[in-house]
N, C-alpha and C positions, 0 to 999 in steps of 0.2 A: 653736973646739976647747977653749978654756979652760972654756967652759960645760959641755961634755961631761965633762971631767975632774972638774969640780965635781959634776955629777950622779952620777958614778961614786962619788965620796967620800961624797955624801949617801946613796946607796943602802946603802953599807957601814955608815955610822954609823946609819942608820935601822934596819937589820937588827939591830944591836947594841941600840939603844934599845928596840925592840920586845920583846926578851927581858926587860927590866926593868919594862915597863908591866904592872901587874897586870890580870887579867881583870876584866870588868864583871860583878859579881855579880848585878845587877838584870836582866841580859840572859843569864841561864843560863851565866855565865862565858865570854861571847864576848870575843874579844881585839880589840885595836885594831891595824890594820896600816897602816904609813906607807909602806913600800917600794912597794906598787902605785901610790900616788898620785905618787911621784917618777917611776916608770917611765912612767906614763900621761901625765904632763906632758911627759916626754922624747919620748914618741911624737908629741906635737903640735908640739914646738918644735925637733926635730932632723930632719935628712934620714934617709931610710930605712936606709942602712947603719949609721949611728950609733945609730939607734933599735934596730935588731936587736942591736947589740953591747951596748947598755945592758940590753935584755931578757935577753940570754944571761947577763950578769953577775948580774943579780937572780935569774934562775931557778937558776943555779948555787949562789948563796948559799943560796937557799931549799932546794934539794935537799940540800946539805950539812947543813943544820940538821934537815931532816925525814926524811932517808933512814932507813928502819927495816929492820933485819934481825931476824927472829924465827925462831930455829932455823936451818934451812937455806934459808929463804925470804926474799926481799927484797920487802917490801910497797910501798915507794915507791922506784923506781929512780932512779939518777942520770941526769939529762937530761930527765925528764918535765916538770918545772916550766919548764925552758928552752923547751920546745915550747909549753906553755900561755901563758907570758908572751909569746912571739914572736907567737902567733896573736892574742891579745887586744890587744897593742900595735899590731899591723898593722891591726886593725879601728879602733882609735883614730887611727892614722896616716891611714887613709882618710877620716876626718872632718876632717882638717887644714885644708881650705878654709874651713870654718866658723871655726876658730880664727884663721886669717889675717884674716878679716873682723872679728874681735873678738867672736865669738859663743862663749862658753865654757859656756853652759848645758848643752847636750847632753853635753859632755865631763865635766862634774861628775856628771851622772846616770850616764853610761856608766862612770865610775870606780867608783861604788858597785856597779853591776851586774857589772862585770868582776872586782872584788875578791871578790864572792860566787861568781862562776864559777870562780875559782882554787881557792877552798875546796871548792866542790862537786866539782870534778875530783879533788882530793886525796881526798875522802871516797869518791867512787865507785871510785877506784883501790884504796883500802884494802878496801872492802867486797867488790869483785869478787875480789880476791886471797884474802879470807877465805871467800868463797862465800856470804855472806848479806847481802842489802841490807835494811837496817832504818832507816827514817827516823822517828825519834822527835822529839817537839817540841824536845828539847834539841839534837838534831842540826840541826834547822832554825834554831834560834837561833844555833848555832855558825857556820852558813853565812851566814844573812841579817843577823845582827847586825853583823858587821864591814863588810858592804856598806853598811848604813845609816850606820854611823859614817864610813865613807870618803866617802859622799855629803854628809854634813854638814861634814866637814873639807876637802873638795876645793876650795871656793872660796877659802878662806884659804891653803891650800898652793899652789894654782896662782898666786895673787897674789904670794906670797912668792917662788916660783920664777921668776915672770915678772920681778919686780924684780931678782932676782940675774942673770937673763939680760940685762936692760937694762944693769945696772952693769958686766957683763963685756963688753958689746958683742957679744953673740951675733948673728952675721950671718944666722941663720935665723929670727929672730923677725920678726913682721910690722912693716912700716913704720907709723909713726903718720901718719895722714892729717891734713892741715890743712883745716879747713872755713872757707872765706871767704865 
C-alpha cells in the first residue's frame, strides 16, 4: 500500500514537472510526458483495483489541466482522460504475466504507443467538437513525438520505479527467482 501512495505522489509531482519541461523544438514543439510512464508502470506492478484508482487520479489531473471551455462549449470534458487512462492501463495490466516473468520489453513499447494514443484521443475529441479533422505534419509530431520520447524513457523509468517498489517491500512485485 505504501508503494501505491508513492505512485500517487509521483503522478502528482510528475504532472507539475511536466508543466516546466520546455517543448522539444526539433520535434515541432512536442512535449515530454512523464505521468503516463508512472501510470503504466503502476498498471504492471499493482493489482487491478489499485491500478484503476491510479489511472483515475492521473486522468483527473490531466482533465483539470486540459479542460477547455470556449464560449458556451466545452471541448475537453471532465472525465474523458480518466476513461482513456483506465482503458489503456487495463490493456497494460493484461500484459502483467510478462512483467511477472521479468519481460519488460513489450511494456516499454506499449508505453510509447499508449502515450501517443492518449494524445490522439485528445486531438480527436477537440477536432470532432470543432467540426474539422485536420492532420498536419505538426499534429502528427505533437502526437507521435511524445510517444517516441516515452518509449526511450520507459526502461529507465521502469527500472527506477521497480527499485522504489523493491525498497518499499511492494507485495505485488514479482518474486526474484534463484537459479541453482
